[in-house]
N, C-alpha and C positions, 0 to 999 in steps of 0.2 A: 580557412575553411569558415570562419566567423563572417568574413566579407561576402561569401557567396550563400550563407544559409538566410533565407527570406526571413522577414520579420512581419508581425501583424500591425492592426492600425494603433495599438498602445506602443508598439516598439519591441514588443516581446518577440523572441525567436518562435518562428512556426515549429520548428523540428528541435528535437534534443540533439545535441552536438553529435553523440555517439552513433545517431541513426544515418550520418552522413560519412561514416568512415568506409574508407575502401582499401583494397590490398596495397595501393599505392600511396595511400595517405592515412597513416593512423593506426592501422590494424596491428602492425609489428611493434609499434610503440606501445599500444594497448595490452598486447601480449607480454611484453618486457615488464611493464608495471605491474600486471598481474601476478606474475613470477615473482617480481622484487617483493610485493606485499605477502604472498604465500610465505616465502623464505623467511621473512621477519615474523611472522605467525609462528611458523616451525622451531625457530630458535629462541623464541621468547618463552620465559616460564611463567609469565603473568602479564595481565594487561598493562600495569606500570611500566614493565619492562618493553612490552611492545610500542606503548606510546613513546618511550625514551628513544628507541632504536628508529622509530617512524620520523619523529623529530629531527634525530641526527642525519637520516638519509634524504627526507623529503621536506622538512620543516625549514622554517627561517631560522637561521643560524643567531645566536646572540654572542655579540662581541663584547669582551670585558674591557672596559675603560677604567679600570682600577687606578692605573698609573698616572692617569692625567688628570688636571686639575680645571675647573671651570674659570676661565678667563673673563673678566669683567670687562666690558668695552670702555674705553678711554673717551670721556665727552670734555672736550675744552669748553672754557666758560663762554666762547663765542658761537659755539654750535647750538642749535636750537634741537630740542627733544621733541621728536614727533608724537602726536597722540597715541599711535600705534606702539612705538616704543615704550611710552608711559604705562600703557594698559598691558603690555608684554611683561614689564619689570613688576607691576603690581601681582600679574597672575603667577610670575615665577616665584615672587617673595611670600605668595600665599602660604601658610601653615594650616592644614586642615584639623589639626588638633587644636587650634586656637592660640598657640603659643607665638608671639610676636619675635621675629629674628633681629628686629631693631632695637 
């Protein structure tokens, strides 16, 4: 659908995507989406519960990496560290509270 929607001179879409929905393309999915949202609204007791259920159903899932440790790269004496890697290490070592980790 995005490929078939025309764009103006600035590159913005001329029509809103929902204006191009057809029976064959999108209306059924839109109806299912509306039903899902209304169902979440009906079973939620408050706004926070609705947001939590929304994130669980449609949002990006948060993966817990608690059991994994950060692995430092091994740099041998004969290897050169790129300027990018130096800046990345400096950024990762930065402590916003001002406490030095070194």
